[in-house]
Each structure stands twice: as C-alpha cells, then as structure tokens.
Phi, psi and omega in degrees: 000126180255168181297327185292340182271353182259112181250126177292150180282133180277171180296322181294324177296316180292326178299330179286352179279345186284130181277147174298325180300321180297315180294324179295316179298316179298322180291323176298320178298317179296319179297316179299318179295320179294316178298318180297316182296317181293318180295315180296317180297324182280312187276320186272316184261351176068030178282142180271103183247160172279078189297323181299312179291324179296313179292331176296315180298319179291323179297325177299319178295320179297314180298318178299319178293318180296319177298317180297325182289316188272336183271319186257151177293156185294329183265018182295137174260131183279143174279173178302315181294319180294319176298314179299319181297317181293315181292322178295321176299314179299321180294316180292321178296319177295319178298322178293320177297319178294326176299324180280344188234039170103358178062229181285353173285347178271122182297341180285002177295343176296341179293349174299339179289335186300300181301324181293319179295319177300317179297319182296331184267345186234330187259176181286170181296321180297316178296321179295319179296320179299315182291323177298313180298320178296316180296317179294321177297318177297317179298321179293318179293319182292337178291337184248317186248122178185160171280133181288156175272116183244145176267175179296331181279000180092359178287150180251126178270114180207151179267157174300155183302322181293327177288325176296317178297317177296321177297317179295316180298314180297323181292317179296315179297320180296320179299313182293315184292312181297323178294312181296318181295310180298320180296315182295313181295317180296320178297318178297317180295317180296318180297316179295322179297314178299317183292321179294323176297317178297322178297315179297323178295319179296317180293321178297323179296316179298320181293322178295321177296321178296314179296322179297322178298323177295320178297318179297317180298318180295319179296318179298321180292317184289326182277350182298318183293310179297328178291322177297323178294316178301317180295319181296314181294320180294324177295319179294320178296323180296323178291324184278344184252029179295332180277351179241091186302322183292315179292326179295323178296321177295318179295322178294322178297318178300317181296317180296319179292327175296320176298320179296315177299322179298317180295319179297314180293328178296316179295316179294319180295323178296316178295320180293318180295331175303319181275328186282319189255328185277079173284349175221157181201158174302151181305317181296322180294320179294317180294316180294326176294320179295324183275346189305319180295344184249011182287335185248034182258017177090000177245147179273130176246116181252137182249148177216127181231134179190159180262158178238141176078195184271081179227170178294155186283336183283147181280154183286154171260123186246167177293135180263072183271145177301323182292327178291313182296314183291322178296313177296324180296320178294320179294318179292322177299316179298319179295318180294322181300322188255354181288150174285312182211333191223143172235135178248133175240115186238124180245137176227156176214150174232189179289341184241342186223154170232125183232147177230127177245133181242118180247157168215164182258030177275201183275353179086177178287146173302128185303323184286352179251000184303319182285349183249003181296132185104348173281143182280149171058044176288148175252122180283140178270115182230148173284164185294331182274350183278155177240144181289150178290327179237090184296339182282347178249156181265004179069036186267354178073015184290322179297317178293325177296317179298315179299314182297317181294315181294317182290322176294329176296330178275001177104008184271161169242137182246142177228133180244137180202174171255158184304322181294334180288343181271355183087158182272131177230131185292333182273351180224077183279068182251137192246339190270214183286151179232128174237127180242129178243123185233126175247143160297132188302330182292341183283326186233357178292122184275357182253313181240158175096186186290339182261011184299138178277120182291144175270125184297156179286138178291128181248127180295147180280127180249150180245000000 
C-alpha cells in the first residue's frame, strides 16, 4: 500500500454519514423546549406574546418532522445538501420565533449558536460559511426589528441600547469563535482518524505478508516428498526405457520438470521460512530488509553498523516485527524520494540503546514544518508558481505519520532535523534531512531484556 492509494475522507463524505433519525430527534427536542418556553412565559410570567404566530412556527417544525418520518426510511443517510437544508430551516425557524418574542432582548437568542456549531462539526466549509452568515444576518435584524415583550400591565421589557449592542457584538463574536474552534478541533480529529486507519491498514498488510510466507514454507515442505518420489521414479523409468527413445524422452522431461518444481519450491520455501521462523534477526539484516525495495530506484543507499562505548563487538539480534520493518521502510523511502544521489543508514548500539540514523543529501525538511513532522495530513505551504518535488504525492505527511506511529508502538523515539542542525562534521558531510530512531535496548533486543525471545525446551525424541 502506497501513500497515493490512501485518500482522506472529505467533509461532504462525512456529511453523508449523518442519519435522518438523528436530525429528527434533535428537532423534537428543540420543539419541546420551544413549547415549554412559550407556555411558561405566557402562563407563569404573564407575557403578552403573539401565541398564534408562535404556535404556527412550531407547528411548521412538527409538520416537517412528521413528513420526514413517514416519507423517508428510518435508516436514511442525509446528503450534504439535505443536511444544510435542515439546519438552515431550523436556524430560520428559531430566528422567526425570536422575532416574535423580543429579538435580542430575549435571552434565548443565544440558541442561534446551536445550528452553526452543528454545521461546523459535520458539514463542509462552504455550508458552514453560509450558516454563519445567515446567523449573523439574523442577529443583526433581530437587534432592530422584533415584536416587543409586553407584560399584562402594558409595560415593555427591553434593555438599554448599549446593552443590545453589546449583546449583538457578543453574539457575533461567539458565532465566529465557536465555529472556528469547533471546525478546527473536528478537522484535527478527522485527520487523526484517517491517519490511524491508514496505519492499521499498513500494519495489517505487513502481517498478511508474514502469514503468507508461513503458508508458502509449509507448502514447500509438504510438496518436497512427492516431488522427490516423482524424480526417483522418472529416473528409474529413464534407465529402463533406453531402448524406447520416445518414451525415454518423456521420462527425461518428467524428471527435468520435477527438478524445476524443486528449485521453485526451494526459493519459495526459503522466503517463507524467513517469515515463519526468523522472529529475530541481526540488526543489519532487519535494516537491509527494510531498505531492499528501494535499492534499485537509482539512488545509492550506504549502510554503516558499529558499536559505541564499552560494549561487546557483535551486533545485537533484534525482534523482527512487521511494524519495525514497515516503519523503517517508510523512512528510507522518504529519504530516497528526496535525495539527490545518496542515502546513508547508520546504526549504533550501546548497552542500553539501539539507534538508527537515516541521512540524505537532498534539500532537507521545510524549516517551518520541522516541529510538525509526524502529524497526519499536513498541508505544505507553496507559492502558486512553485511545483512539488513529488507530484504523485499531495505532501500530506501520511507516510511519515505511519512510520512514526508504528515505530513508537515498538518503543522507539523519533527525532527529525536537518543536516545543518546537527553541526558540521568533517567525517560526515551530509546536508539533507536527518531522522533518528532510538530504542531502549530492552524493548527490541531478542536475546536480553523484557522482549527476549525464549528458547524452547529440548524435548526428547520418542518412538
């Protein structure tokens, strides 16, 4: 699975996930609240309201809900346009009720924030802008045009003009702030959700390849015996059919094809046993396996392995986990994509740590994105005249996010920098991006520590 095959879900796609039943239930709650507020204001506080028009506005919402219940199936998913229409209707209906009940002098005018917040969390940016503009327009109209709130004694309940202006200002700011805040948080959550799904897909793919290798190894083992029998019988037939050249040629063909099948199964079995039996491998073998798909892409990949400090000279044997291989492969792919000619992969180990540094001689990471590398679905800031270095990718950072997530899952810490940030060293003239992956040795060491692979108990052979 490559980055190009993973497409994030758009706002319009997510808007289609909303059920009509959900919107109907929310509207019933709003209707019940409106009826309660009007009844209490009329019976308890004695306010003189336009009850006929108020009940008419609420009745329109009731009729709309009943039509939606009886016309459409219960499990209907609303489209972007249908969602916008329903939320816009609720906003206009609420604005009409506020017009009948004092406008901005009515404390329930704060409910104008509800439809706008719902739009910011579920609908597209265009729909959200439409609802925001509508809500601000309604608030502006309600500040000037409305039926006054009158008591039974003929008194008018109204706030001073400066308080109305302050109320309008606070309402407009609240609409803009709540919309932007909800939109931003929801976008982050959606981006992280998409990226985590892609990560799980990548890990599942690696696990399937590992399981497939085990199946291949088992098949090669099971077919070895019948192929050996076929070869033995064909060889005996070839000796007995020396006087019949045509039959001898057929027997020789059978033997040659059996040899060919044996060679194919040997290769398949070797690849399968790599996945089936090698739960651990030397550090260099794991790194070279991760880099193998990118060795023939026209860039030179140089490896360096060595120990640091007072440790044994032999390199550690580490766990051969799919997440480690796939994570390192993504990092090496990123380096190869942006390198001019050469990528360096340098591994070091001590008694407590195992570290891998990946360098390239490209232009390095964009400085303004260094602190955000590893975040999913990043958008690169480009001028209109600039062209992307990799036109087949959208620059969303999904590959680095997958690598970072998988490697951190194995216990690693990742650090991203540019070559200049590491200081100049005469023995390492590397100029491009630098990625450092550091594990506590106990996390991935397959011989010592908490992750050590146990050696099975010797079992005597019984007959």
